[in-house]
N, CA, C and O atoms as a printed pandas DataFrame, in Angstrom:
     atom_number atom_name residue_name chain_id  residue_number  x_coord  y_coord  z_coord
0              1         N          UNK        A               1  -30.766   74.526  -82.684
1              2        CA          UNK        A               1  -31.835   74.181  -83.584
2              3         C          UNK        A               1  -33.067   74.997  -83.187
3              4         O          UNK        A               1  -33.372   75.142  -82.003
4              5         N          UNK        A               2  -33.771   75.529  -84.192
5              6        CA          UNK        A               2  -34.975   76.326  -83.957
6              7         C          UNK        A               2  -36.181   75.533  -84.410
7              8         O          UNK        A               2  -36.051   74.616  -85.221
8              9         N          UNK        A               3  -37.357   75.875  -83.896
9             10        CA          UNK        A               3  -38.586   75.181  -84.284
10            11         C          UNK        A               3  -39.641   76.192  -84.700
11            12         O          UNK        A               3  -39.701   77.306  -84.179
12            13         N          UNK        A               4  -40.474   75.781  -85.652
13            14        CA          UNK        A               4  -41.641   76.564  -86.074
14            15         C          UNK        A               4  -42.807   75.603  -86.139
15            16         O          UNK        A               4  -42.645   74.443  -86.517
16            17         N          UNK        A               5  -43.964   76.076  -85.777
17            18        CA          UNK        A               5  -45.159   75.250  -85.912
18            19         C          UNK        A               5  -45.997   75.810  -87.055
19            20         O          UNK        A               5  -46.359   76.986  -87.060
20            21         N          UNK        A               6  -46.297   74.952  -88.017
21            22        CA          UNK        A               6  -47.150   75.330  -89.131
22            23         C          UNK        A               6  -48.109   74.182  -89.409
23            24         O          UNK        A               6  -47.835   73.036  -89.054
24            25         N          UNK        A               7  -49.218   74.488  -90.036
25            26        CA          UNK        A               7  -50.190   73.473  -90.422
26            27         C          UNK        A               7  -50.051   73.224  -91.920
27            28         O          UNK        A               7  -49.531   74.061  -92.657
28            29         N          UNK        A               8  -50.517   72.075  -92.349
29            30        CA          UNK        A               8  -50.457   71.739  -93.761
30            31         C          UNK        A               8  -51.320   70.529  -94.038
31            32         O          UNK        A               8  -52.060   70.067  -93.170
32            33         N          UNK        A               9  -51.222   70.025  -95.239
33            34        CA          UNK        A               9  -51.990   68.867  -95.684
34            35         C          UNK        A               9  -51.075   67.882  -96.398
35            36         O          UNK        A               9  -50.064   68.259  -96.990
36            37         N          UNK        A              10  -51.452   66.624  -96.328
37            38        CA          UNK        A              10  -50.768   65.576  -97.066
38            39         C          UNK        A              10  -51.733   65.131  -98.169
39            40         O          UNK        A              10  -52.885   64.798  -97.890
40            41         N          UNK        A              11  -51.264   65.126  -99.421
41            42        CA          UNK        A              11  -52.150   64.718 -100.519
42            43         C          UNK        A              11  -52.122   63.224 -100.723
43            44         O          UNK        A              11  -51.437   62.501  -99.998
44            45         N          UNK        A              12  -52.864   62.759 -101.708
45            46        CA          UNK        A              12  -52.992   61.319 -101.980
46            47         C          UNK        A              12  -51.662   60.660 -102.353
47            48         O          UNK        A              12  -51.532   59.439 -102.268
48            49         N          UNK        A              13  -50.678   61.456 -102.763
49            50        CA          UNK        A              13  -49.352   60.931 -103.111
50            51         C          UNK        A              13  -48.395   60.980 -101.931
51            52         O          UNK        A              13  -47.228   60.609 -102.048
52            53         N          UNK        A              14  -48.905   61.445 -100.787
53            54        CA          UNK        A              14  -48.045   61.528  -99.596
54            55         C          UNK        A              14  -47.184   62.783  -99.555
55            56         O          UNK        A              14  -46.266   62.874  -98.740
56            57         N          UNK        A              15  -47.463   63.743 -100.415
57            58        CA          UNK        A              15  -46.691   64.973 -100.458
58            59         C          UNK        A              15  -47.250   65.987  -99.447
59            60         O          UNK        A              15  -48.462   66.179  -99.353
60            61         N          UNK        A              16  -46.362   66.620  -98.709
61            62        CA          UNK        A              16  -46.751   67.599  -97.694
62            63         C          UNK        A              16  -46.806   68.991  -98.317
63            64         O          UNK        A              16  -45.883   69.398  -99.023
64            65         N          UNK        A              17  -47.881   69.710  -98.054
65            66        CA          UNK        A              17  -48.060   71.062  -98.521
66            67         C          UNK        A              17  -48.383   71.942  -97.320
67            68         O          UNK        A              17  -49.371   71.694  -96.628
68            69         N          UNK        A              18  -47.566   72.971  -97.056
69            70        CA          UNK        A              18  -47.771   73.844  -95.911
70            71         C          UNK        A              18  -48.797   74.915  -96.231
71            72         O          UNK        A              18  -48.883   75.390  -97.363
72            73         N          UNK        A              19  -49.587   75.296  -95.205
73            74        CA          UNK        A              19  -50.587   76.352  -95.384
74            75         C          UNK        A              19  -49.957   77.707  -95.618
75            76         O          UNK        A              19  -50.553   78.568  -96.266
76            77         N          UNK        A              20  -48.760   77.905  -95.099
77            78        CA          UNK        A              20  -48.069   79.181  -95.265
78            79         C          UNK        A              20  -46.566   78.914  -95.325
79            80         O          UNK        A              20  -46.096   77.898  -94.813
80            81         N          UNK        A              21  -45.812   79.818  -95.945
81            82        CA          UNK        A              21  -44.358   79.620  -96.049
82            83         C          UNK        A              21  -43.691   79.675  -94.671
83            84         O          UNK        A              21  -44.179   80.344  -93.761
84            85         N          UNK        A              22  -42.573   78.962  -94.534
85            86        CA          UNK        A              22  -41.785   79.023  -93.316
86            87         C          UNK        A              22  -41.085   80.392  -93.229
87            88         O          UNK        A              22  -40.690   80.961  -94.246
88            89         N          UNK        A              23  -40.942   80.893  -92.037
89            90        CA          UNK        A              23  -40.245   82.168  -91.820
90            91         C          UNK        A              23  -38.758   81.863  -91.679
91            92         O          UNK        A              23  -38.276   81.612  -90.575
92            93         N          UNK        A              24  -38.036   81.885  -92.787
93            94        CA          UNK        A              24  -36.611   81.610  -92.778
94            95         C          UNK        A              24  -35.872   82.712  -93.523
95            96         O          UNK        A              24  -36.419   83.348  -94.424
96            97         N          UNK        A              25  -34.626   82.925  -93.133
97            98        CA          UNK        A              25  -33.803   83.975  -93.757
98            99         C          UNK        A              25  -33.079   83.450  -94.993
99           100         O          UNK        A              25  -32.782   84.216  -95.909
100          101         N          UNK        A              26  -32.793   82.153  -95.026
101          102        CA          UNK        A              26  -32.052   81.578  -96.162
102          103         C          UNK        A              26  -32.460   80.133  -96.321
103          104         O          UNK        A              26  -33.059   79.539  -95.425
104          105         N          UNK        A              27  -32.131   79.576  -97.467
105          106        CA          UNK        A              27  -32.414   78.162  -97.702
106          107         C          UNK        A              27  -31.602   77.336  -96.719
107          108         O          UNK        A              27  -30.439   77.633  -96.446
108          109         N          UNK        A              28  -32.234   76.297  -96.192
109          110        CA          UNK        A              28  -31.528   75.434  -95.269
110          111         C          UNK        A              28  -32.186   74.069  -95.228
111          112         O          UNK        A              28  -33.330   73.896  -95.649
112          113         N          UNK        A              29  -31.455   73.124  -94.722
113          114        CA          UNK        A              29  -31.985   71.773  -94.538
114          115         C          UNK        A              29  -32.789   71.769  -93.253
115          116         O          UNK        A              29  -32.427   72.459  -92.300
116          117         N          UNK        A              30  -33.885   70.997  -93.204
117          118        CA          UNK        A              30  -34.758   70.965  -92.028
118          119         C          UNK        A              30  -35.017   69.525  -91.614
119          120         O          UNK        A              30  -34.884   68.598  -92.412
120          121         N          UNK        A              31  -35.390   69.356  -90.342
121          122        CA          UNK        A              31  -35.871   68.073  -89.829
122          123         C          UNK        A              31  -37.372   68.242  -89.658
123          124         O          UNK        A              31  -37.829   69.209  -89.048
124          125         N          UNK        A              32  -38.135   67.305  -90.193
125          126        CA          UNK        A              32  -39.589   67.394  -90.165
126          127         C          UNK        A              32  -40.156   66.323  -89.255
127          128         O          UNK        A              32  -39.843   65.142  -89.402
128          129         N          UNK        A              33  -40.995   66.741  -88.308
129          130        CA          UNK        A              33  -41.742   65.824  -87.438
130          131         C          UNK        A              33  -43.205   66.105  -87.754
131          132         O          UNK        A              33  -43.665   67.238  -87.615
132          133         N          UNK        A              34  -43.932   65.082  -88.176
133          134        CA          UNK        A              34  -45.309   65.259  -88.587
134          135         C          UNK        A              34  -46.227   64.742  -87.508
135          136         O          UNK        A              34  -46.107   63.589  -87.093
136          137         N          UNK        A              35  -47.143   65.571  -87.045
137          138        CA          UNK        A              35  -48.146   65.196  -86.061
138          139         C          UNK        A              35  -49.490   65.196  -86.787
139          140         O          UNK        A              35  -49.948   66.245  -87.241
140          141         N          UNK        A              36  -50.120   64.041  -86.898
141          142        CA          UNK        A              36  -51.376   63.927  -87.621
142          143         C          UNK        A              36  -52.551   64.324  -86.732
143          144         O          UNK        A              36  -52.637   63.910  -85.576
144          145         N          UNK        A              37  -53.453   65.130  -87.287
145          146        CA          UNK        A              37  -54.680   65.511  -86.588
146          147         C          UNK        A              37  -55.666   64.373  -86.775
147          148         O          UNK        A              37  -56.011   64.028  -87.905
148          149         N          UNK        A              38  -56.123   63.785  -85.672
149          150        CA          UNK        A              38  -57.043   62.649  -85.751
150          151         C          UNK        A              38  -58.452   63.135  -85.998
151          152         O          UNK        A              38  -58.858   64.187  -85.504
152          153         N          UNK        A              39  -59.200   62.354  -86.773
153          154        CA          UNK        A              39  -60.602   62.658  -87.052
154          155         C          UNK        A              39  -61.367   62.716  -85.739
155          156         O          UNK        A              39  -61.173   61.885  -84.853
156          157         N          UNK        A              40  -62.238   63.711  -85.630
157          158        CA          UNK        A              40  -63.090   63.820  -84.453
158          159         C          UNK        A              40  -62.429   64.452  -83.252
159          160         O          UNK        A              40  -63.063   64.613  -82.210
160          161         N          UNK        A              41  -61.151   64.818  -83.379
161          162        CA          UNK        A              41  -60.445   65.454  -82.267
162          163         C          UNK        A              41  -60.121   66.878  -82.658
163          164         O          UNK        A              41  -59.540   67.123  -83.716
164          165         N          UNK        A              42  -60.491   67.806  -81.817
165          166        CA          UNK        A              42  -60.224   69.214  -82.091
166          167         C          UNK        A              42  -58.727   69.458  -82.072
167          168         O          UNK        A              42  -58.022   69.013  -81.166
168          169         N          UNK        A              43  -58.243   70.183  -83.101
169          170        CA          UNK        A              43  -56.800   70.452  -83.211
170          171         C          UNK        A              43  -56.265   71.164  -81.977
171          172         O          UNK        A              43  -55.099   70.984  -81.624
172          173         N          UNK        A              44  -57.091   71.968  -81.314
173          174        CA          UNK        A              44  -56.635   72.745  -80.186
174          175         C          UNK        A              44  -56.759   72.020  -78.857
175          176         O          UNK        A              44  -56.510   72.614  -77.808
176          177         N          UNK        A              45  -57.149   70.715  -78.878
177          178        CA          UNK        A              45  -57.275   69.937  -77.643
178          179         C          UNK        A              45  -55.965   69.896  -76.878
179          180         O          UNK        A              45  -55.944   69.997  -75.651
180          181         N          UNK        A              46  -54.870   69.748  -77.616
181          182        CA          UNK        A              46  -53.556   69.724  -76.986
182          183         C          UNK        A              46  -52.968   71.122  -77.062
183          184         O          UNK        A              46  -52.869   71.703  -78.142
184          185         N          UNK        A              47  -52.583   71.653  -75.931
185          186        CA          UNK        A              47  -52.021   72.999  -75.935
186          187         C          UNK        A              47  -50.671   73.015  -76.654
187          188         O          UNK        A              47  -49.977   72.002  -76.743
188          189         N          UNK        A              48  -50.335   74.163  -77.148
189          190        CA          UNK        A              48  -49.047   74.310  -77.842
190          191         C          UNK        A              48  -47.893   73.961  -76.901
191          192         O          UNK        A              48  -46.877   73.415  -77.330
192          193         N          UNK        A              49  -48.056   74.275  -75.632
193          194        CA          UNK        A              49  -46.999   73.991  -74.662
194          195         C          UNK        A              49  -46.745   72.489  -74.543
195          196         O          UNK        A              49  -45.597   72.056  -74.447
196          197         N          UNK        A              50  -47.822   71.694  -74.551
197          198        CA          UNK        A              50  -47.691   70.241  -74.464
198          199         C          UNK        A              50  -46.994   69.704  -75.702
199          200         O          UNK        A              50  -46.109   68.856  -75.594
200          201         N          UNK        A              51  -47.382   70.188  -76.884
201          202        CA          UNK        A              51  -46.777   69.746  -78.126
202          203         C          UNK        A              51  -45.301   70.150  -78.162
203          204         O          UNK        A              51  -44.444   69.333  -78.499
204          205         N          UNK        A              52  -45.005   71.393  -77.820
205          206        CA          UNK        A              52  -43.614   71.849  -77.824
206          207         C          UNK        A              52  -42.762   71.051  -76.833
207          208         O          UNK        A              52  -41.614   70.726  -77.137
208          209         N          UNK        A              53  -43.298   70.735  -75.668
209          210        CA          UNK        A              53  -42.548   69.930  -74.703
210          211         C          UNK        A              53  -42.260   68.550  -75.247
211          212         O          UNK        A              53  -41.168   68.014  -75.058
212          213         N          UNK        A              54  -43.245   67.969  -75.928
213          214        CA          UNK        A              54  -43.045   66.663  -76.550
214          215         C          UNK        A              54  -41.959   66.727  -77.623
215          216         O          UNK        A              54  -41.121   65.830  -77.718
216          217         N          UNK        A              55  -41.976   67.775  -78.419
217          218        CA          UNK        A              55  -40.942   67.942  -79.446
218          219         C          UNK        A              55  -39.571   68.162  -78.829
219          220         O          UNK        A              55  -38.578   67.624  -79.318
220          221         N          UNK        A              56  -39.506   68.948  -77.758
221          222        CA          UNK        A              56  -38.231   69.165  -77.062
222          223         C          UNK        A              56  -37.663   67.836  -76.543
223          224         O          UNK        A              56  -36.473   67.550  -76.678
224          225         N          UNK        A              57  -38.552   67.042  -75.950
225          226        CA          UNK        A              57  -38.136   65.738  -75.409
226          227         C          UNK        A              57  -37.611   64.841  -76.532
227          228         O          UNK        A              57  -36.576   64.190  -76.389
228          229         N          UNK        A              58  -38.343   64.819  -77.656
229          230        CA          UNK        A              58  -37.931   63.990  -78.794
230          231         C          UNK        A              58  -36.594   64.451  -79.339
231          232         O          UNK        A              58  -35.746   63.625  -79.680
232          233         N          UNK        A              59  -36.392   65.753  -79.426
233          234        CA          UNK        A              59  -35.115   66.295  -79.910
234          235         C          UNK        A              59  -33.978   65.938  -78.980
235          236         O          UNK        A              59  -32.901   65.564  -79.444
236          237         N          UNK        A              60  -34.185   66.042  -77.682
237          238        CA          UNK        A              60  -33.146   65.667  -76.711
238          239         C          UNK        A              60  -32.808   64.188  -76.828
239          240         O          UNK        A              60  -31.637   63.813  -76.774
240          241         N          UNK        A              61  -33.836   63.337  -76.991
241          242        CA          UNK        A              61  -33.588   61.909  -77.160
242          243         C          UNK        A              61  -32.782   61.639  -78.422
243          244         O          UNK        A              61  -31.871   60.811  -78.420
244          245         N          UNK        A              62  -33.119   62.337  -79.494
245          246        CA          UNK        A              62  -32.375   62.146  -80.745
246          247         C          UNK        A              62  -30.933   62.604  -80.590
247          248         O          UNK        A              62  -30.018   61.924  -81.053
248          249         N          UNK        A              63  -30.717   63.752  -79.944
249          250        CA          UNK        A              63  -29.349   64.250  -79.706
250          251         C          UNK        A              63  -28.542   63.274  -78.867
251          252         O          UNK        A              63  -27.334   63.133  -79.060
252          253         N          UNK        A              64  -29.217   62.590  -77.920
253          254        CA          UNK        A              64  -28.537   61.633  -77.030
254          255         C          UNK        A              64  -28.319   60.278  -77.706
255          256         O          UNK        A              64  -27.721   59.373  -77.124
256          257         N          UNK        A              65  -28.812   60.151  -78.945
257          258        CA          UNK        A              65  -28.636   58.898  -79.669
258          259         C          UNK        A              65  -29.711   57.865  -79.392
259          260         O          UNK        A              65  -29.586   56.719  -79.823
260          261         N          UNK        A              66  -30.751   58.240  -78.690
261          262        CA          UNK        A              66  -31.856   57.323  -78.389
262          263         C          UNK        A              66  -32.822   57.286  -79.577
263          264         O          UNK        A              66  -33.927   57.823  -79.509
264          265         N          UNK        A              67  -32.394   56.657  -80.645
265          266        CA          UNK        A              67  -33.213   56.566  -81.845
266          267         C          UNK        A              67  -33.326   55.109  -82.279
267          268         O          UNK        A              67  -32.571   54.251  -81.819
268          269         N          UNK        A              68  -34.283   54.840  -83.174
269          270        CA          UNK        A              68  -34.442   53.501  -83.740
270          271         C          UNK        A              68  -34.440   53.629  -85.245
271          272         O          UNK        A              68  -34.865   54.645  -85.796
272          273         N          UNK        A              69  -33.962   52.602  -85.901
273          274        CA          UNK        A              69  -33.925   52.607  -87.369
274          275         C          UNK        A              69  -35.354   52.440  -87.892
275          276         O          UNK        A              69  -36.234   51.942  -87.190
276          277         N          UNK        A              70  -35.560   52.860  -89.120
277          278        CA          UNK        A              70  -36.868   52.720  -89.765
278          279         C          UNK        A              70  -37.282   51.252  -89.779
279          280         O          UNK        A              70  -38.451   50.944  -89.549
280          281         N          UNK        A              71  -36.351   50.346  -90.042
281          282        CA          UNK        A              71  -36.710   48.921  -90.098
282          283         C          UNK        A              71  -37.234   48.435  -88.755
283          284         O          UNK        A              71  -38.134   47.596  -88.719
284          285         N          UNK        A              72  -36.693   48.942  -87.648
285          286        CA          UNK        A              72  -37.209   48.573  -86.322
286          287         C          UNK        A              72  -38.626   49.119  -86.132
287          288         O          UNK        A              72  -39.483   48.452  -85.554
288          289         N          UNK        A              73  -38.859   50.325  -86.617
289          290        CA          UNK        A              73  -40.188   50.930  -86.459
290          291         C          UNK        A              73  -41.244   50.162  -87.238
291          292         O          UNK        A              73  -42.405   50.115  -86.834
292          293         N          UNK        A              74  -40.840   49.553  -88.368
293          294        CA          UNK        A              74  -41.782   48.803  -89.196
294          295         C          UNK        A              74  -42.020   47.399  -88.673
295          296         O          UNK        A              74  -43.035   46.789  -89.010
296          297         N          UNK        A              75  -41.113   46.863  -87.855
297          298        CA          UNK        A              75  -41.311   45.523  -87.310
298          299         C          UNK        A              75  -42.618   45.451  -86.539
299          300         O          UNK        A              75  -42.913   46.303  -85.700
300          301         N          UNK        A              76  -43.384   44.432  -86.837
301          302        CA          UNK        A              76  -44.643   44.212  -86.130
302          303         C          UNK        A              76  -45.831   44.953  -86.718
303          304         O          UNK        A              76  -46.961   44.756  -86.271
304          305         N          UNK        A              77  -45.594   45.811  -87.725
305          306        CA          UNK        A              77  -46.695   46.487  -88.375
306          307         C          UNK        A              77  -47.171   45.624  -89.539
307          308         O          UNK        A              77  -46.407   45.315  -90.453
308          309         N          UNK        A              78  -48.430   45.247  -89.491
309          310        CA          UNK        A              78  -48.992   44.417  -90.569
310          311         C          UNK        A              78  -49.679   45.293  -91.598
311          312         O          UNK        A              78  -50.689   45.931  -91.303
312          313         N          UNK        A              79  -49.140   45.324  -92.788
313          314        CA          UNK        A              79  -49.767   46.059  -93.888
314          315         C          UNK        A              79  -50.750   45.156  -94.585
315          316         O          UNK        A              79  -50.413   44.033  -94.959
316          317         N          UNK        A              80  -51.946   45.628  -94.760
317          318        CA          UNK        A              80  -52.983   44.809  -95.412
318          319         C          UNK        A              80  -53.334   45.393  -96.752
319          320         O          UNK        A              80  -54.186   44.851  -97.458
């Protein structure tokens, strides 16, 4: 599995729009992990190495089967 880092925006409908096209040779299915930039925090505060290491760890956990279902992730979240 290969990784690319790109920036983008999420619109009011929740649709993701990338700032630039992905560098790919052919159409393919992708896995998307979205990291939200928090207000008041500089995007460059976290080095790319830290972010990539976090993504590597997450990918290894997913490959090892250490995942949770969406319903488990929503448990305890109160929507108002």
